[in-house]
Backbone of each chain as nested JSON, in Angstrom:
{
  "chains": [
    {"id": "A", "residues": [
      {"number": 1, "name": "UNK", "atoms": {"N": [177.231, 148.866, 79.843], "CA": [177.935, 148.317, 81.015], "C": [176.942, 148.071, 82.147]}},
      {"number": 2, "name": "UNK", "atoms": {"N": [177.085, 146.968, 82.869], "CA": [176.143, 146.71, 83.962], "C": [176.338, 147.708, 85.108]}},
      {"number": 3, "name": "UNK", "atoms": {"N": [175.268, 147.956, 85.808], "CA": [175.328, 148.83, 86.979], "C": [174.763, 148.104, 88.194]}},
      {"number": 4, "name": "UNK", "atoms": {"N": [175.283, 148.47, 89.347], "CA": [174.722, 147.974, 90.604], "C": [173.979, 149.142, 91.238]}},
      {"number": 5, "name": "UNK", "atoms": {"N": [172.697, 148.944, 91.496], "CA": [171.881, 149.992, 92.107], "C": [171.798, 149.737, 93.611]}},
      {"number": 6, "name": "UNK", "atoms": {"N": [172.082, 150.784, 94.382], "CA": [172.001, 150.706, 95.846], "C": [170.959, 151.716, 96.311]}},
      {"number": 7, "name": "UNK", "atoms": {"N": [169.965, 151.245, 97.057], "CA": [168.928, 152.135, 97.579], "C": [169.088, 152.282, 99.086]}},
      {"number": 8, "name": "UNK", "atoms": {"N": [169.081, 153.521, 99.54], "CA": [169.275, 153.837, 100.962], "C": [168.1, 154.68, 101.432]}},
      {"number": 9, "name": "UNK", "atoms": {"N": [167.498, 154.29, 102.549], "CA": [166.404, 155.076, 103.129], "C": [166.713, 155.359, 104.593]}},
      {"number": 10, "name": "UNK", "atoms": {"N": [166.2, 156.477, 105.081], "CA": [166.296, 156.735, 106.518], "C": [165.579, 155.621, 107.267]}},
      {"number": 11, "name": "UNK", "atoms": {"N": [166.096, 155.243, 108.429], "CA": [165.4, 154.248, 109.243], "C": [163.998, 154.758, 109.568]}},
      {"number": 12, "name": "UNK", "atoms": {"N": [163.033, 153.853, 109.693], "CA": [161.639, 154.288, 109.901], "C": [161.458, 155.21, 111.109]}},
      {"number": 13, "name": "UNK", "atoms": {"N": [162.274, 155.048, 112.146], "CA": [162.092, 155.861, 113.356], "C": [162.762, 157.242, 113.257]}},
      {"number": 14, "name": "UNK", "atoms": {"N": [163.485, 157.491, 112.148], "CA": [164.159, 158.785, 111.974], "C": [163.234, 159.738, 111.214]}},
      {"number": 15, "name": "UNK", "atoms": {"N": [163.064, 160.94, 111.75], "CA": [162.214, 161.948, 111.114], "C": [162.799, 162.345, 109.754]}},
      {"number": 16, "name": "UNK", "atoms": {"N": [161.928, 162.535, 108.77], "CA": [162.366, 162.886, 107.416], "C": [161.681, 164.199, 107.02]}},
      {"number": 17, "name": "UNK", "atoms": {"N": [162.265, 165.336, 107.371], "CA": [161.602, 166.622, 107.108], "C": [161.368, 166.887, 105.625]}},
      {"number": 18, "name": "UNK", "atoms": {"N": [162.293, 166.423, 104.775], "CA": [162.136, 166.617, 103.329], "C": [160.916, 165.852, 102.827]}},
      {"number": 19, "name": "UNK", "atoms": {"N": [160.782, 164.603, 103.265], "CA": [159.62, 163.808, 102.877], "C": [158.329, 164.429, 103.392]}},
      {"number": 20, "name": "UNK", "atoms": {"N": [158.401, 164.958, 104.601], "CA": [157.228, 165.589, 105.21], "C": [156.803, 166.83, 104.401]}},
      {"number": 21, "name": "UNK", "atoms": {"N": [157.774, 167.603, 103.965], "CA": [157.481, 168.798, 103.16], "C": [156.819, 168.397, 101.843]}},
      {"number": 22, "name": "UNK", "atoms": {"N": [157.328, 167.329, 101.227], "CA": [156.736, 166.858, 99.972], "C": [155.313, 166.363, 100.214]}},
      {"number": 23, "name": "UNK", "atoms": {"N": [155.12, 165.608, 101.327], "CA": [153.78, 165.11, 101.662], "C": [152.804, 166.267, 101.832]}},
      {"number": 24, "name": "UNK", "atoms": {"N": [153.309, 167.402, 102.344], "CA": [152.451, 168.568, 102.505], "C": [152.164, 169.27, 101.187]}},
      {"number": 25, "name": "UNK", "atoms": {"N": [153.135, 169.236, 100.277], "CA": [152.973, 169.932, 99.001], "C": [152.055, 169.174, 98.043]}},
      {"number": 26, "name": "UNK", "atoms": {"N": [152.066, 167.839, 98.116], "CA": [151.293, 167.026, 97.153], "C": [149.814, 167.404, 97.1]}},
      {"number": 27, "name": "UNK", "atoms": {"N": [149.091, 167.43, 98.24], "CA": [147.658, 167.786, 98.126], "C": [147.434, 169.212, 97.63]}},
      {"number": 28, "name": "UNK", "atoms": {"N": [148.362, 170.118, 97.942], "CA": [148.207, 171.484, 97.434], "C": [148.296, 171.531, 95.917]}},
      {"number": 29, "name": "UNK", "atoms": {"N": [148.966, 170.553, 95.322], "CA": [149.103, 170.489, 93.867], "C": [148.064, 169.554, 93.235]}},
      {"number": 30, "name": "UNK", "atoms": {"N": [147.121, 169.059, 94.059], "CA": [146.052, 168.228, 93.517], "C": [146.296, 166.736, 93.62]}},
      {"number": 31, "name": "UNK", "atoms": {"N": [147.399, 166.351, 94.236], "CA": [147.687, 164.918, 94.396], "C": [147.289, 164.501, 95.807]}},
      {"number": 32, "name": "UNK", "atoms": {"N": [146.102, 163.916, 95.934], "CA": [145.549, 163.703, 97.272], "C": [145.547, 162.235, 97.703]}},
      {"number": 33, "name": "UNK", "atoms": {"N": [146.238, 161.365, 96.952], "CA": [146.117, 159.921, 97.206], "C": [147.185, 159.362, 98.13]}},
      {"number": 34, "name": "UNK", "atoms": {"N": [148.084, 160.206, 98.627], "CA": [149.243, 159.663, 99.321], "C": [149.228, 160.014, 100.81]}},
      {"number": 35, "name": "UNK", "atoms": {"N": [149.43, 158.986, 101.626], "CA": [149.361, 159.141, 103.078], "C": [150.643, 159.731, 103.655]}},
      {"number": 36, "name": "UNK", "atoms": {"N": [151.763, 159.341, 103.099], "CA": [153.058, 159.768, 103.631], "C": [154.099, 159.67, 102.523]}},
      {"number": 37, "name": "UNK", "atoms": {"N": [155.173, 160.44, 102.668], "CA": [156.272, 160.405, 101.711], "C": [157.577, 160.338, 102.499]}},
      {"number": 38, "name": "UNK", "atoms": {"N": [158.484, 159.485, 102.047], "CA": [159.839, 159.475, 102.605], "C": [160.822, 159.561, 101.445]}},
      {"number": 39, "name": "UNK", "atoms": {"N": [161.868, 160.351, 101.663], "CA": [162.869, 160.516, 100.612], "C": [164.166, 159.816, 100.999]}},
      {"number": 40, "name": "UNK", "atoms": {"N": [164.705, 159.07, 100.052], "CA": [165.983, 158.405, 100.284], "C": [166.928, 158.657, 99.127]}},
      {"number": 41, "name": "UNK", "atoms": {"N": [167.995, 157.873, 99.092], "CA": [169.007, 158.056, 98.057], "C": [169.127, 156.79, 97.209]}},
      {"number": 42, "name": "UNK", "atoms": {"N": [169.514, 157.013, 95.965], "CA": [169.746, 155.908, 95.044], "C": [171.127, 156.113, 94.423]}},
      {"number": 43, "name": "UNK", "atoms": {"N": [171.926, 155.076, 94.408], "CA": [173.26, 155.153, 93.803], "C": [173.347, 154.161, 92.658]}},
      {"number": 44, "name": "UNK", "atoms": {"N": [174.009, 154.58, 91.585], "CA": [174.288, 153.662, 90.485], "C": [175.8, 153.528, 90.356]}},
      {"number": 45, "name": "UNK", "atoms": {"N": [176.292, 152.318, 90.584], "CA": [177.725, 152.027, 90.476], "C": [177.951, 151.294, 89.164]}},
      {"number": 46, "name": "UNK", "atoms": {"N": [178.728, 151.895, 88.28], "CA": [178.995, 151.261, 86.986], "C": [180.16, 150.291, 87.109]}},
      {"number": 47, "name": "UNK", "atoms": {"N": [179.963, 149.108, 86.533], "CA": [180.993, 148.067, 86.571], "C": [181.414, 147.771, 85.142]}},
      {"number": 48, "name": "UNK", "atoms": {"N": [182.714, 147.678, 84.937], "CA": [183.201, 147.302, 83.612], "C": [183.303, 145.788, 83.568]}},
      {"number": 49, "name": "UNK", "atoms": {"N": [182.701, 145.186, 82.565], "CA": [182.72, 143.73, 82.474], "C": [181.598, 143.125, 83.299]}},
      {"number": 50, "name": "UNK", "atoms": {"N": [181.819, 141.916, 83.733], "CA": [180.783, 141.142, 84.398], "C": [180.711, 141.47, 85.887]}},
      {"number": 51, "name": "UNK", "atoms": {"N": [179.511, 141.41, 86.441], "CA": [179.353, 141.605, 87.894], "C": [179.517, 140.251, 88.573]}},
      {"number": 52, "name": "UNK", "atoms": {"N": [180.687, 140.033, 89.154], "CA": [180.94, 138.763, 89.838], "C": [180.37, 138.83, 91.253]}},
      {"number": 53, "name": "UNK", "atoms": {"N": [180.321, 137.676, 91.905], "CA": [179.846, 137.619, 93.297], "C": [180.753, 138.468, 94.193]}},
      {"number": 54, "name": "UNK", "atoms": {"N": [182.052, 138.502, 93.854], "CA": [183.017, 139.299, 94.638], "C": [182.732, 140.794, 94.514]}},
      {"number": 55, "name": "UNK", "atoms": {"N": [182.414, 141.24, 93.289], "CA": [182.101, 142.654, 93.072], "C": [180.805, 143.023, 93.793]}},
      {"number": 56, "name": "UNK", "atoms": {"N": [179.84, 142.118, 93.773], "CA": [178.569, 142.365, 94.45], "C": [178.79, 142.468, 95.967]}},
      {"number": 57, "name": "UNK", "atoms": {"N": [179.669, 141.62, 96.483], "CA": [180.004, 141.689, 97.912], "C": [180.655, 143.027, 98.235]}},
      {"number": 58, "name": "UNK", "atoms": {"N": [181.557, 143.473, 97.345], "CA": [182.193, 144.783, 97.525], "C": [181.15, 145.902, 97.528]}},
      {"number": 59, "name": "UNK", "atoms": {"N": [180.177, 145.784, 96.626], "CA": [179.127, 146.812, 96.553], "C": [178.32, 146.838, 97.855]}},
      {"number": 60, "name": "UNK", "atoms": {"N": [178.016, 145.653, 98.391], "CA": [177.248, 145.588, 99.648], "C": [178.039, 146.207, 100.797]}},
      {"number": 61, "name": "UNK", "atoms": {"N": [179.36, 145.956, 100.806], "CA": [180.205, 146.535, 101.866], "C": [180.291, 148.054, 101.713]}},
      {"number": 62, "name": "UNK", "atoms": {"N": [180.463, 148.519, 100.471], "CA": [180.519, 149.963, 100.225], "C": [179.195, 150.615, 100.614]}},
      {"number": 63, "name": "UNK", "atoms": {"N": [178.085, 149.92, 100.317], "CA": [176.764, 150.454, 100.667], "C": [176.638, 150.613, 102.176]}},
      {"number": 64, "name": "UNK", "atoms": {"N": [177.155, 149.644, 102.908], "CA": [177.001, 149.656, 104.374], "C": [177.951, 150.632, 105.063]}},
      {"number": 65, "name": "UNK", "atoms": {"N": [179.044, 151.005, 104.374], "CA": [180.046, 151.82, 105.059], "C": [180.165, 153.237, 104.496]}},
      {"number": 66, "name": "UNK", "atoms": {"N": [180.128, 153.38, 103.178], "CA": [180.33, 154.707, 102.578], "C": [179.03, 155.328, 102.068]}},
      {"number": 67, "name": "UNK", "atoms": {"N": [178.154, 154.507, 101.481], "CA": [176.956, 155.06, 100.834], "C": [175.823, 155.314, 101.821]}},
      {"number": 68, "name": "UNK", "atoms": {"N": [175.88, 154.687, 102.979], "CA": [174.842, 154.93, 103.992], "C": [175.496, 155.249, 105.329]}},
      {"number": 69, "name": "UNK", "atoms": {"N": [174.731, 155.905, 106.163], "CA": [175.141, 156.143, 107.549], "C": [174.355, 155.156, 108.411]}},
      {"number": 70, "name": "UNK", "atoms": {"N": [175.008, 154.076, 108.87], "CA": [174.253, 153.006, 109.534], "C": [173.55, 153.433, 110.823]}},
      {"number": 71, "name": "UNK", "atoms": {"N": [173.914, 154.584, 111.354], "CA": [173.246, 155.066, 112.568], "C": [171.802, 155.472, 112.258]}},
      {"number": 72, "name": "UNK", "atoms": {"N": [171.611, 156.101, 111.1], "CA": [170.276, 156.639, 110.796], "C": [169.658, 156.063, 109.525]}},
      {"number": 73, "name": "UNK", "atoms": {"N": [170.452, 155.297, 108.746], "CA": [169.938, 154.839, 107.452], "C": [170.013, 153.318, 107.304]}},
      {"number": 74, "name": "UNK", "atoms": {"N": [169.113, 152.786, 106.481], "CA": [169.13, 151.374, 106.101], "C": [169.434, 151.262, 104.611]}},
      {"number": 75, "name": "UNK", "atoms": {"N": [170.258, 150.282, 104.241], "CA": [170.406, 149.925, 102.83], "C": [169.238, 148.991, 102.518]}},
      {"number": 76, "name": "UNK", "atoms": {"N": [168.286, 149.453, 101.706], "CA": [167.071, 148.656, 101.504], "C": [167.152, 147.764, 100.272]}},
      {"number": 77, "name": "UNK", "atoms": {"N": [168.129, 148.006, 99.407], "CA": [168.211, 147.202, 98.188], "C": [169.589, 147.349, 97.541]}},
      {"number": 78, "name": "UNK", "atoms": {"N": [170.157, 146.217, 97.106], "CA": [171.372, 146.217, 96.276], "C": [171.097, 145.241, 95.142]}},
      {"number": 79, "name": "UNK", "atoms": {"N": [171.05, 145.735, 93.916], "CA": [170.725, 144.829, 92.801], "C": [171.477, 145.191, 91.531]}},
      {"number": 80, "name": "UNK", "atoms": {"N": [171.663, 144.201, 90.685], "CA": [172.363, 144.407, 89.421], "C": [171.336, 144.766, 88.346]}},
      {"number": 81, "name": "UNK", "atoms": {"N": [171.645, 145.794, 87.571], "CA": [170.792, 146.202, 86.458], "C": [171.64, 146.161, 85.199]}},
      {"number": 82, "name": "UNK", "atoms": {"N": [171.23, 145.388, 84.223], "CA": [171.973, 145.339, 82.963], "C": [171.322, 146.289, 81.966]}},
      {"number": 83, "name": "UNK", "atoms": {"N": [172.118, 146.871, 81.107], "CA": [171.565, 147.79, 80.094], "C": [171.074, 147.01, 78.886]}}
    ]},
    {"id": "B", "residues": [
      {"number": 1, "name": "UNK", "atoms": {"N": [150.888, 148.664, 104.354], "CA": [150.286, 149.512, 103.319], "C": [151.178, 149.536, 102.09]}},
      {"number": 2, "name": "UNK", "atoms": {"N": [150.592, 149.497, 100.882], "CA": [151.446, 149.513, 99.684], "C": [152.134, 150.865, 99.514]}},
      {"number": 3, "name": "UNK", "atoms": {"N": [153.28, 150.813, 98.894], "CA": [154.016, 152.047, 98.599], "C": [154.329, 152.103, 97.106]}},
      {"number": 4, "name": "UNK", "atoms": {"N": [154.402, 153.327, 96.616], "CA": [154.859, 153.544, 95.25], "C": [156.262, 154.123, 95.34]}},
      {"number": 5, "name": "UNK", "atoms": {"N": [157.208, 153.447, 94.719], "CA": [158.596, 153.907, 94.736], "C": [158.876, 154.679, 93.458]}},
      {"number": 6, "name": "UNK", "atoms": {"N": [159.431, 155.873, 93.608], "CA": [159.803, 156.722, 92.468], "C": [161.312, 156.945, 92.51]}},
      {"number": 7, "name": "UNK", "atoms": {"N": [162.001, 156.6, 91.436], "CA": [163.447, 156.802, 91.36], "C": [163.769, 157.919, 90.386]}},
      {"number": 8, "name": "UNK", "atoms": {"N": [164.585, 158.851, 90.831], "CA": [164.953, 160.016, 90.027], "C": [166.479, 160.079, 89.939]}},
      {"number": 9, "name": "UNK", "atoms": {"N": [166.996, 160.234, 88.719], "CA": [168.446, 160.392, 88.528], "C": [168.713, 161.648, 87.703]}},
      {"number": 10, "name": "UNK", "atoms": {"N": [169.872, 162.247, 87.911], "CA": [170.283, 163.336, 87.036], "C": [170.39, 162.813, 85.612]}},
      {"number": 11, "name": "UNK", "atoms": {"N": [170.032, 163.65, 84.634], "CA": [170.208, 163.247, 83.248], "C": [171.681, 162.917, 82.998]}},
      {"number": 12, "name": "UNK", "atoms": {"N": [171.947, 161.956, 82.102], "CA": [173.338, 161.521, 81.892], "C": [174.299, 162.664, 81.552]}},
      {"number": 13, "name": "UNK", "atoms": {"N": [173.809, 163.7, 80.876], "CA": [174.703, 164.784, 80.458], "C": [174.948, 165.818, 81.565]}},
      {"number": 14, "name": "UNK", "atoms": {"N": [174.258, 165.675, 82.694], "CA": [174.434, 166.621, 83.798], "C": [175.514, 166.105, 84.748]}},
      {"number": 15, "name": "UNK", "atoms": {"N": [176.467, 166.968, 85.069], "CA": [177.562, 166.601, 85.972], "C": [177.007, 166.279, 87.358]}},
      {"number": 16, "name": "UNK", "atoms": {"N": [177.564, 165.259, 88.006], "CA": [177.111, 164.839, 89.333], "C": [178.306, 164.877, 90.287]}},
      {"number": 17, "name": "UNK", "atoms": {"N": [178.576, 166.031, 90.883], "CA": [179.776, 166.151, 91.729], "C": [179.758, 165.219, 92.939]}},
      {"number": 18, "name": "UNK", "atoms": {"N": [178.568, 164.964, 93.491], "CA": [178.466, 164.07, 94.651], "C": [178.86, 162.644, 94.252]}},
      {"number": 19, "name": "UNK", "atoms": {"N": [178.337, 162.196, 93.099], "CA": [178.703, 160.87, 92.605], "C": [180.195, 160.78, 92.311]}},
      {"number": 20, "name": "UNK", "atoms": {"N": [180.729, 161.862, 91.759], "CA": [182.157, 161.902, 91.433], "C": [183.012, 161.793, 92.714]}},
      {"number": 21, "name": "UNK", "atoms": {"N": [182.579, 162.488, 93.764], "CA": [183.305, 162.434, 95.04], "C": [183.276, 161.015, 95.61]}},
      {"number": 22, "name": "UNK", "atoms": {"N": [182.133, 160.355, 95.496], "CA": [182.018, 158.978, 95.988], "C": [182.904, 158.06, 95.159]}},
      {"number": 23, "name": "UNK", "atoms": {"N": [182.894, 158.263, 93.817], "CA": [183.732, 157.442, 92.936], "C": [185.207, 157.596, 93.297]}},
      {"number": 24, "name": "UNK", "atoms": {"N": [185.593, 158.804, 93.758], "CA": [186.977, 159.021, 94.178], "C": [187.286, 158.381, 95.52]}},
      {"number": 25, "name": "UNK", "atoms": {"N": [186.281, 158.346, 96.404], "CA": [186.508, 157.81, 97.752], "C": [186.564, 156.283, 97.764]}},
      {"number": 26, "name": "UNK", "atoms": {"N": [185.809, 155.633, 96.864], "CA": [185.719, 154.164, 96.877], "C": [187.088, 153.474, 96.815]}},
      {"number": 27, "name": "UNK", "atoms": {"N": [187.94, 153.8, 95.822], "CA": [189.233, 153.094, 95.787], "C": [190.113, 153.391, 97.005]}},
      {"number": 28, "name": "UNK", "atoms": {"N": [189.985, 154.594, 97.567], "CA": [190.761, 154.911, 98.771], "C": [190.356, 154.023, 99.945]}},
      {"number": 29, "name": "UNK", "atoms": {"N": [189.117, 153.509, 99.911], "CA": [188.628, 152.63, 100.979], "C": [188.758, 151.145, 100.607]}},
      {"number": 30, "name": "UNK", "atoms": {"N": [189.411, 150.884, 99.458], "CA": [189.647, 149.497, 99.08], "C": [188.629, 148.918, 98.11]}},
      {"number": 31, "name": "UNK", "atoms": {"N": [187.685, 149.741, 97.671], "CA": [186.674, 149.253, 96.72], "C": [187.092, 149.7, 95.319]}},
      {"number": 32, "name": "UNK", "atoms": {"N": [187.71, 148.806, 94.573], "CA": [188.334, 149.212, 93.314], "C": [187.595, 148.715, 92.078]}},
      {"number": 33, "name": "UNK", "atoms": {"N": [186.391, 148.186, 92.244], "CA": [185.703, 147.528, 91.125], "C": [184.768, 148.424, 90.339]}},
      {"number": 34, "name": "UNK", "atoms": {"N": [184.673, 149.702, 90.719], "CA": [183.616, 150.521, 90.135], "C": [184.185, 151.634, 89.263]}},
      {"number": 35, "name": "UNK", "atoms": {"N": [183.649, 151.729, 88.054], "CA": [184.139, 152.692, 87.065], "C": [183.61, 154.096, 87.326]}},
      {"number": 36, "name": "UNK", "atoms": {"N": [182.347, 154.175, 87.754], "CA": [181.709, 155.474, 87.937], "C": [180.572, 155.326, 88.935]}},
      {"number": 37, "name": "UNK", "atoms": {"N": [180.213, 156.434, 89.57], "CA": [179.099, 156.436, 90.517], "C": [178.224, 157.645, 90.21]}},
      {"number": 38, "name": "UNK", "atoms": {"N": [176.913, 157.444, 90.215], "CA": [175.98, 158.568, 90.122], "C": [174.984, 158.448, 91.258]}},
      {"number": 39, "name": "UNK", "atoms": {"N": [174.662, 159.596, 91.848], "CA": [173.716, 159.582, 92.968], "C": [172.396, 160.208, 92.543]}},
      {"number": 40, "name": "UNK", "atoms": {"N": [171.315, 159.546, 92.905], "CA": [169.996, 160.08, 92.631], "C": [169.122, 160.019, 93.859]}},
      {"number": 41, "name": "UNK", "atoms": {"N": [167.832, 160.2, 93.646], "CA": [166.885, 160.222, 94.76], "C": [165.864, 159.1, 94.617]}},
      {"number": 42, "name": "UNK", "atoms": {"N": [165.393, 158.66, 95.759], "CA": [164.354, 157.625, 95.804], "C": [163.249, 158.139, 96.718]}},
      {"number": 43, "name": "UNK", "atoms": {"N": [162.02, 158.048, 96.264], "CA": [160.879, 158.477, 97.077], "C": [159.971, 157.28, 97.313]}},
      {"number": 44, "name": "UNK", "atoms": {"N": [159.453, 157.193, 98.527], "CA": [158.44, 156.18, 98.829], "C": [157.15, 156.894, 99.196]}},
      {"number": 45, "name": "UNK", "atoms": {"N": [156.119, 156.695, 98.376], "CA": [154.807, 157.302, 98.612], "C": [153.89, 156.221, 99.173]}},
      {"number": 46, "name": "UNK", "atoms": {"N": [153.417, 156.413, 100.386], "CA": [152.542, 155.418, 101.005], "C": [151.1, 155.658, 100.583]}},
      {"number": 47, "name": "UNK", "atoms": {"N": [150.431, 154.569, 100.21], "CA": [149.039, 154.641, 99.771], "C": [148.195, 153.828, 100.741]}},
      {"number": 48, "name": "UNK", "atoms": {"N": [147.066, 154.373, 101.143], "CA": [146.154, 153.617, 101.999], "C": [145.204, 152.855, 101.09]}},
      {"number": 49, "name": "UNK", "atoms": {"N": [145.107, 151.561, 101.311], "CA": [144.245, 150.746, 100.465], "C": [144.959, 150.33, 99.191]}},
      {"number": 50, "name": "UNK", "atoms": {"N": [144.191, 150.085, 98.171], "CA": [144.715, 149.502, 96.943], "C": [145.311, 150.585, 96.04]}},
      {"number": 51, "name": "UNK", "atoms": {"N": [146.359, 150.231, 95.298], "CA": [146.935, 151.159, 94.323], "C": [146.189, 150.981, 93.001]}},
      {"number": 52, "name": "UNK", "atoms": {"N": [145.286, 151.891, 92.724], "CA": [144.525, 151.818, 91.472], "C": [145.344, 152.426, 90.34]}},
      {"number": 53, "name": "UNK", "atoms": {"N": [144.875, 152.215, 89.111], "CA": [145.551, 152.799, 87.948], "C": [145.541, 154.328, 88.053]}},
      {"number": 54, "name": "UNK", "atoms": {"N": [144.455, 154.866, 88.616], "CA": [144.335, 156.323, 88.775], "C": [145.39, 156.867, 89.748]}},
      {"number": 55, "name": "UNK", "atoms": {"N": [145.611, 156.131, 90.849], "CA": [146.616, 156.564, 91.833], "C": [148.01, 156.476, 91.223]}},
      {"number": 56, "name": "UNK", "atoms": {"N": [148.243, 155.427, 90.433], "CA": [149.545, 155.263, 89.791], "C": [149.791, 156.401, 88.79]}},
      {"number": 57, "name": "UNK", "atoms": {"N": [148.744, 156.785, 88.073], "CA": [148.856, 157.917, 87.147], "C": [149.192, 159.192, 87.922]}},
      {"number": 58, "name": "UNK", "atoms": {"N": [148.517, 159.376, 89.072], "CA": [148.812, 160.534, 89.921], "C": [150.274, 160.516, 90.374]}},
      {"number": 59, "name": "UNK", "atoms": {"N": [150.764, 159.329, 90.731], "CA": [152.157, 159.214, 91.183], "C": [153.117, 159.583, 90.053]}},
      {"number": 60, "name": "UNK", "atoms": {"N": [152.795, 159.137, 88.833], "CA": [153.654, 159.455, 87.683], "C": [153.662, 160.961, 87.413]}},
      {"number": 61, "name": "UNK", "atoms": {"N": [152.494, 161.594, 87.566], "CA": [152.422, 163.054, 87.354], "C": [153.193, 163.788, 88.446]}},
      {"number": 62, "name": "UNK", "atoms": {"N": [153.017, 163.343, 89.687], "CA": [153.746, 163.968, 90.799], "C": [155.252, 163.793, 90.603]}},
      {"number": 63, "name": "UNK", "atoms": {"N": [155.654, 162.613, 90.117], "CA": [157.076, 162.355, 89.884], "C": [157.638, 163.315, 88.839]}},
      {"number": 64, "name": "UNK", "atoms": {"N": [156.849, 163.583, 87.817], "CA": [157.319, 164.42, 86.708], "C": [157.293, 165.904, 87.046]}},
      {"number": 65, "name": "UNK", "atoms": {"N": [156.491, 166.299, 88.035], "CA": [156.329, 167.736, 88.296], "C": [156.917, 168.18, 89.632]}},
      {"number": 66, "name": "UNK", "atoms": {"N": [156.711, 167.394, 90.691], "CA": [157.167, 167.825, 92.016], "C": [158.422, 167.087, 92.478]}},
      {"number": 67, "name": "UNK", "atoms": {"N": [158.515, 165.782, 92.175], "CA": [159.612, 164.976, 92.716], "C": [160.878, 165.087, 91.883]}},
      {"number": 68, "name": "UNK", "atoms": {"N": [160.75, 165.527, 90.648], "CA": [161.948, 165.695, 89.813], "C": [161.934, 167.081, 89.184]}},
      {"number": 69, "name": "UNK", "atoms": {"N": [163.099, 167.517, 88.802], "CA": [163.251, 168.745, 88.031], "C": [163.505, 168.327, 86.584]}},
      {"number": 70, "name": "UNK", "atoms": {"N": [162.48, 168.424, 85.72], "CA": [162.615, 167.857, 84.371], "C": [163.714, 168.497, 83.528]}},
      {"number": 71, "name": "UNK", "atoms": {"N": [164.21, 169.646, 83.943], "CA": [165.299, 170.284, 83.193], "C": [166.591, 169.479, 83.337]}},
      {"number": 72, "name": "UNK", "atoms": {"N": [166.825, 168.956, 84.528], "CA": [168.107, 168.278, 84.77], "C": [167.964, 166.82, 85.195]}},
      {"number": 73, "name": "UNK", "atoms": {"N": [166.722, 166.367, 85.482], "CA": [166.553, 165.015, 86.019], "C": [165.584, 164.174, 85.189]}},
      {"number": 74, "name": "UNK", "atoms": {"N": [165.784, 162.862, 85.25], "CA": [164.875, 161.899, 84.64], "C": [164.214, 161.066, 85.742]}},
      {"number": 75, "name": "UNK", "atoms": {"N": [162.924, 160.794, 85.583], "CA": [162.269, 159.797, 86.436], "C": [162.573, 158.446, 85.809]}},
      {"number": 76, "name": "UNK", "atoms": {"N": [163.394, 157.636, 86.46], "CA": [163.845, 156.399, 85.822], "C": [162.971, 155.197, 86.185]}},
      {"number": 77, "name": "UNK", "atoms": {"N": [162.145, 155.331, 87.204], "CA": [161.327, 154.194, 87.612], "C": [160.172, 154.643, 88.515]}},
      {"number": 78, "name": "UNK", "atoms": {"N": [158.976, 154.105, 88.258], "CA": [157.826, 154.279, 89.155], "C": [157.204, 152.899, 89.313]}},
      {"number": 79, "name": "UNK", "atoms": {"N": [157.236, 152.349, 90.519], "CA": [156.709, 150.99, 90.688], "C": [156.023, 150.814, 92.028]}},
      {"number": 80, "name": "UNK", "atoms": {"N": [155.106, 149.87, 92.064], "CA": [154.381, 149.578, 93.297], "C": [155.132, 148.503, 94.076]}},
      {"number": 81, "name": "UNK", "atoms": {"N": [155.302, 148.719, 95.369], "CA": [155.937, 147.747, 96.251], "C": [154.942, 147.416, 97.353]}},
      {"number": 82, "name": "UNK", "atoms": {"N": [154.601, 146.156, 97.489], "CA": [153.689, 145.755, 98.565], "C": [154.503, 145.245, 99.751]}},
      {"number": 83, "name": "UNK", "atoms": {"N": [154.0, 145.468, 100.924], "CA": [154.722, 144.986, 102.129], "C": [154.39, 143.525, 102.42]}}
    ]}
  ]
}
């Protein structure tokens, strides 16, 4: 069944303590190539049948209202993934 | 600066109560097109300069050891995103 993937990240100006903690842990574990880390969320919405333009519009609306908090987060990607 | 995006999802056999709660909320808000929802994590690792094969290998190792819990999660994607 096709899925719609929605990616949500904190807005760039919002502090991300979880990402900061990971950025601090990486060099301690020997991974020294990364300047910064930010953590966001990924949602997979399963659709039965075909992903129509109407369903995609619904997914974009759901992403903007339920899956993200528009005050502090950006929806950075909404895309269809077929299996 | 280029970023490496790492996507982590719970393994299919692991229950996802957060995704289930979202799947229940969607139709109540008028979004009736989705059969199921699963929530995962997305990480953005910022790299200074070019993303070499060595840095990408480091990102894959970090994804498998620090960014995911291999007992319950799968790393579903590691990719380079240029700005």
